[in-house]
C-alpha positions as CSV (number, residue, x, y, z in Angstrom):
1,M,13.8,15.7,-3.6
2,Y,11.1,13.7,-6.3
3,N,7.6,12.4,-5.9
4,I,7.5,11.2,-2.9
5,F,3.3,10.6,-4.0
6,A,3.7,8.6,-7.4
7,R,7.1,6.5,-5.6
8,V,4.8,5.3,-2.7
9,K,2.0,4.5,-5.4
10,A,4.5,2.7,-7.3
11,A,5.9,0.7,-4.6
12,V,2.8,-0.3,-2.7
13,T,-0.5,-1.7,-3.7
14,T,-3.4,-0.5,-1.2
15,R,-4.1,-4.3,-0.2
16,Q,-0.3,-4.4,0.7
17,A,-0.8,-1.4,2.7
18,A,-4.3,-2.6,4.0
19,E,-2.9,-6.0,4.9
20,A,0.2,-4.5,6.4
21,Y,-2.4,-2.1,8.6
22,G,-4.0,-4.7,10.0
23,Q,-7.0,-5.4,7.6
24,K,-8.4,-9.7,7.1
25,V,-8.7,-9.3,2.7
26,S,-9.2,-12.7,1.4
27,R,-8.3,-13.7,-1.7
28,N,-10.7,-12.4,-3.6
29,G,-9.5,-8.4,-2.7
30,M,-12.7,-8.2,-0.2
31,T,-12.4,-6.9,3.5
32,C,-14.5,-5.2,6.3
33,C,-14.4,-1.3,5.6
34,P,-12.7,0.3,8.4
35,F,-14.1,3.3,7.5
36,H,-17.8,2.5,8.4
37,N,-20.0,-0.2,11.0
38,D,-19.2,-3.3,8.5
39,Q,-20.3,-6.8,9.6
40,H,-19.6,-8.3,6.0
41,P,-17.1,-7.1,3.6
42,S,-17.7,-5.0,1.1
43,M,-14.4,-3.1,0.4
44,K,-12.2,-4.3,-2.6
45,V,-8.6,-3.4,-1.8
46,D,-6.2,-4.2,-5.2
47,E,-4.3,-0.8,-6.5
48,R,-7.3,1.5,-5.1
49,Y,-10.2,0.7,-2.6
50,Y,-13.6,0.8,-2.8
51,C,-16.4,0.2,-0.8
52,F,-19.5,-1.1,-2.1
53,A,-22.0,0.2,1.3
54,C,-20.2,3.6,2.2
55,H,-18.6,4.6,-1.1
56,E,-15.0,5.6,-0.1
57,T,-12.6,5.3,-2.8
58,G,-9.0,6.3,-3.1
59,D,-5.8,5.0,-3.7
60,V,-3.0,3.8,-1.6
61,I,-2.0,6.9,-0.1
62,D,-6.2,8.7,0.8
63,F,-6.5,4.7,2.6
64,T,-4.1,5.8,4.5
65,A,-4.8,9.0,5.1
66,K,-7.8,8.3,6.3
67,L,-7.4,5.2,8.7
68,F,-5.0,7.4,10.2
69,G,-6.8,10.5,9.7
70,L,-3.5,11.8,8.7
71,R,-2.8,14.5,5.7
72,P,-2.3,13.0,2.0
73,Y,1.7,13.9,2.9
74,D,1.9,12.4,5.9
75,A,0.1,9.7,4.9
76,A,3.0,9.9,2.2
77,M,5.4,9.8,4.1
78,K,4.0,7.3,6.8
79,L,3.6,4.4,3.6
80,A,7.3,5.0,2.7
81,H,8.7,4.6,6.3
82,D,6.6,1.8,6.7
83,F,7.8,-0.2,3.4
84,H,11.3,1.0,3.3
85,I,10.5,3.9,0.7
86,D,13.8,6.0,-0.2
87,P,11.6,9.1,-0.7
88,D,14.5,10.7,-2.5
89,S,14.7,7.9,-5.6
90,P,12.9,8.0,-8.4
91,A,9.7,5.6,-8.9
92,P,10.3,2.2,-10.3
93,A,9.0,1.9,-13.5
94,A,6.7,-1.5,-12.7
95,V,3.9,-1.5,-9.6
96,S,5.0,-4.2,-6.9
97,P,3.5,-7.3,-7.2
98,P,0.1,-7.5,-4.3
99,G,1.0,-9.5,-0.8
100,G,1.5,-8.1,1.8
101,Q,4.6,-7.8,4.0
102,L,5.7,-11.4,2.7
103,A,6.0,-10.8,-0.5
104,L,7.7,-7.2,0.4
105,Q,10.0,-8.9,1.7
106,R,10.5,-11.2,-0.8
107,N,11.4,-8.7,-3.1
108,L,13.5,-6.4,-0.9
109,E,15.5,-9.6,-0.3
110,A,15.6,-10.2,-4.5
111,R,16.6,-6.9,-5.0
112,C,20.0,-7.4,-2.8
113,A,20.7,-10.4,-4.5
114,Q,21.2,-8.9,-7.1
115,V,23.1,-5.4,-6.0
116,A,25.5,-8.5,-4.2
117,D,26.1,-10.2,-7.9
118,R,27.0,-7.2,-9.2
119,L,30.0,-6.4,-6.1
């Protein structure tokens, strides 16, 4: 089995996960921190996350684990399930571009079209 942590981190950004799990993220990547009572956006999300108020920081797996109260492995498996990532395949060489579920759906559609063209 390939490393599920590397597979998830290569496929999903913290911003994508935050948006998929209901966080409203501004164009500049700021959102209200879900880990404390935040009235004004204080968390920056992109590949990683950092809250300027409570100083929480980490990667997409850390974010998901803290958000849902999961162990890191369970958070990685949740992300793999929610973002349709095959945990048994190798990690891609490049990280998917940010943009939330819509970008994820477009990437999946493009990949399917490439495979269909090869047939």
